[in-house]
VEXSEZA-365004 format. One record per residue (C-alpha): residue in one letter; y, z, x negated. Coordinates in steps of 0.05 Angstrom, whole numbers, plus 5000, padded with zeros to 4 digits. Example, Ala and Ser with C-alpha at 12.3 -4.5 7.8 and 13.67 -1.06 7.14 Angstrom:
<recs>
A491051564754
S497951434727
</recs>
This chain:
<recs>
X441344895261
X445144345224
X446444425150
X454044415154
X453944905213
X450045385168
X455045285112
X460845415159
X457546075181
X456646285109
X463946135094
X466346515156
X462047135140
X464447135068
X471647095092
X470247655141
X467648105085
X473748005041
X478748075098
X475348735115
X475748965042
X483148825036
X484549145104
X480549755082
X485249865023
X491349795069
X488950265123
X486850795072
X493950855044
X496951285099
X491551805087
X490351795012
X495851364983
X495650714944
X493550774872
X488650504821
X483851044844
X483950864917
X483250124905
X477650244855
X473950654907
X474750134962
X472549554918
X466649934889
X464150184956
X464949514992
X461549134936
X455949644937
X455249515012
X455048764998
X449548864947
X445249294993
X446348815051
X444348215009
X437948554985
X436048795054
X437748125084
X433047795034
X427148185062
X429348005133
X429647265115
X422247275096
X420247475167
X418146985221
X424346565237
X425546785309
X424747515289
X429247435229
X434547095272
X434247665322
X435148175265
X441147775241
X444247785311
X443348535314
X446848585246
X452648185272
X453448645332
X453249245286
X458448905241
X463148795299
X462849515323
X463149835254
X469149415233
X473049545296
X471250295291
X473750365219
X480950605232
X478551125282
X472951375237
X477851425179
X482651845220
X476952305244
X474252425174
X481252565146
X482653015205
X476453415189
X479453625123
X477653085072
X482753135016
X483552984942
X479652484901
X472952764925
X474952734998
X477552034988
X470951794958
X466852115015
X471551805067
X471151115036
X463551135034
X462651385105
X467950915134
X466950265098
X459950245068
X455950125133
X460049535157
X459849235086
X452149255089
X451848955159
X456648375146
X452648135086
X445748215116
X445647525150
X447347135086
X440347075055
X437446835122
X442946305127
X441946105054
X434546005067
X436045575128
X440945155088
X435945015032
X430444845082
X435144375121
X435343875063
X428343785035
X428343524964
X435543714954
X434644454944
X439044494882
X445244184913
X444144574977
X443945234939
X450145034900
X453944884965
X451645554993
X454445924933
X460845524935
X461745665009
X461146404995
X466446374942
X471245944983
X470346415042
X471947014999
X478346684974
X480346495044
X479047195070
X483247525016
X489047055029
X488347125105
X488647885101
X494247945050
X498847395073
X497447325148
X493847855188
X496148505156
X503548315153
X503647995222
X498948385267
X497449025227
X491149365204
X488249595271
X488648895301
X485848605236
X479649035242
X478848855315
X479648115296
X474148185245
X469548475298
X471247905345
X469547385293
X462847725280
X461147685354
X463146945357
X458046805302
X452647035351
X453546395390
X450845975332
X444646385316
X438746385364
X433646935362
X427647135403
X429147465469
X424548035452
X428148205387
X435348075409
X440148645422
X440548745498
X446048395535
X448949065555
X449849255482
X453348605467
X457848685527
X459349395506
X461249145436
X465948635466
X469249175510
X469749665452
X473249145407
X477948965464
X479849695472
X480949825398
X484749175386
X488949115449
X489549815478
X487950225417
X494950135389
X497150095317
X496150655267
X503450545248
X510050535286
X512249965239
X507449605194
X507749075141
X502848885086
X506349395042
X508349975086
X506050385145
X512450705172
X513751245223
X520651495245
X521252185277
X526652665298
X525353365273
X529353965249
X535953635267
X534453015226
X531852315235
X526252225184
X522851605158
X515751665131
X512151115093
X504551215087
X505851925112
X510352085053
X517452285072
X521951725044
X528751865075
X532552285125
X539452335157
X542552905198
X542552755272
X549852985277
X551952395234
X556152805186
X554152375127
X551052935087
X544752815046
X538953125084
X533553165029
X534353664974
X532353194918
X537752694938
X542853254936
X540653424865
X541152694844
X547952624876
X550553254841
X548552944774
X551352264791
X557852564817
X558752944751
X556452394704
X559651754733
X566751504733
X570951284793
X568350574796
X561150564772
X556150004783
X549350324798
X542450014802
X537550334851
X530250164840
X527350334909
X531650274970
X528050765015
X533150995066
X539150745025
X542051445032
X544051514958
X547450824954
X550951005019
X553451664991
X555851314927
X559750784964
X562751285014
X564951754958
X567551224910
X571150654945
X571250244880
X563750324866
X558449794871
X550949874883
X544949424878
X538749684913
X532049354899
X527049464955
X520349094954
X519149125029
X524148785076
X521149195133
X524149825102
X531149535107
X530049325179
X527550015198
X533550345165
X538349885201
X535050065267
X533950815258
X538551115205
X545651025233
X549651255172
X545950805123
X545850245174
X553350285183
X554450245108
X549749645101
X553649285156
X560449505130
X558949315057
X556948625080
X551548525029
X549447825012
X543047544983
X542246914942
X536346614905
X539246934842
X540147614874
X545947974908
X552947684910
X556747994851
X562748114897
X558948514949
X559649264945
X552449344965
X547148844942
X540148894971
X534648524935
X527848474968
X523548434906
X519048844861
X523349294818
X519949094753
X520848354769
X528248464782
X529048834717
X525648284678
X529947734710
X536848034720
X542647874674
X547248394704
X549449034671
X550149714704
X553450384688
X547450784713
X540650694745
X536451094794
X528851014794
X526451264862
X521050774882
X514651014915
X508150684937
X505151204985
X505851864949
X506851634878
X511051184834
X507950494823
X504650484755
X508449884728
X515150244740
X513450844697
X512050534629
X515850544565
X516949794571
X520449894638
X525050434612
X526750034550
X528849464595
X533049954636
X536350194571
X538149464553
X541949344618
X544650044633
X550450334594
X549951034623
X544751524648
X538051384682
X535651844738
X528351904759
X525052224820
X517652404816
X512752774860
X507453134820
X504253804806
X508354274761
X507553994690
X502753474720
X500352844686
X505652384717
X511352854699
X508752924627
X507952174618
X514852004645
X518152564606
X514852294542
X517651594559
X524751844569
X524352284508
X522251694465
X527751254493
X533751714502
X536252284458
X538252734517
X533752894576
X534653404632
X528953594678
X528754044739
X523354204790
X523954354864
X519754814907
X512254694907
X509754454974
X503254575012
X499954004973
X501354354907
X506453834887
X513953834880
X519753364867
X520953334793
X527753034775
X529752774707
X536252514679
X536452154612
X542651934573
X545351674507
X550352254507
X549752994524
X549553134598
X554053664628
X550454294649
X550954364724
X549854924773
X544854514811
X540355094830
X541254964904
X534954874946
X530655224895
X531354714838
X531054994768
X529854754697
X522454684680
X518454594617
X514353964609
X508553934559
X508153394505
X504052794525
X502752064510
X507951594540
X505351104592
X505350374572
X503849724608
X496949734575
X495450464589
X499250734648
X499251184708
X493251134755
X495451564815
X494752274840
X487952594835
</recs>
């Protein structure tokens, strides 16, 4: 095998490993959310697999060349099948009852560790061939091998995050990884005695075709940020992102708010705000609250910051009341943000980035941004709320999902208490997961006491805690 062919294989396999790692974090989100804990688990488990694969592959590389090549070919077939199988295996393990941090760790190990071992196993054999291909130039050959591994990893990460996951989705990305592993077989010759039988290779090709082409996506709509499903249930059209309910509208089109927490927030906003408020919404979701505001107050303006453009497209296609308001308001986008004359401005950007860059002022702000089942960590820090206070003249409203008096609620309550003199907090009914919507309103002036006890919401006590900061923040639900 030629030296540069070997280097190309090393680069491709390194790219394959990193594409798989990024895709693993994405496909895990609908089942266990996206948080520091889930990404830490994925990275640690996949790197552990790489380490075991490299060590095992080193012993294989010391075998007679034809035998070693056959073992490597077998590893590539295993890589193809295991990578393509990952989404199905993940669903099966979750369906068997794996929950919580412990269940997430077990799921990650069982789903992603074997393929991580298999994809790395050929590398020592290829590195040995590369060094032997240039006698007397072992040092530079080894350096090129290491460089190819790094370049491949960079390429794989970019490919997953910017190309395959946003464009073709996670299921097809895993199938594509399996296909690439099988293509690598064409460049490595083993002994006929040690090679995987042709029937097994043919079966692997068929399996990957089924999972990638006919297996379907794990999501109804998918981007690199969101896995979205839209359903009709209980007289409502509901939008779920990573299996967390994000928005809903009544099917009868009466314009009422369908979710109880949005009714609570609107009751507060309706009492606290004047006839022509300008309100910032961090998190577009289903755009139901901005829609209610603009329908109820013809002179109001709203700016909604939504990180994922797919969310907006899904709302326009499936939530008729919000879609009609988006069309009627005629929102405009410019490089600097929404047109100041538009009643509804939609900004497709990270909420924290918008806060850092905007020069607009608002009468109130609503923080209702979720990544899977939790608020992104960088949006619940004291620095974020201090910036909100600088650009917002009136109250700030926050929606959380947490256990009663849970760590997220305590941290955010501490932030608001350190930033505003008046804070109101109420909790909704506890769901089957043991968590509830916890809603907070913070203001420079006393807030009117409302009879907002509808839907089971009531004032709740929050224990003292340390406020989250950019340096030491929220890590996700355990």
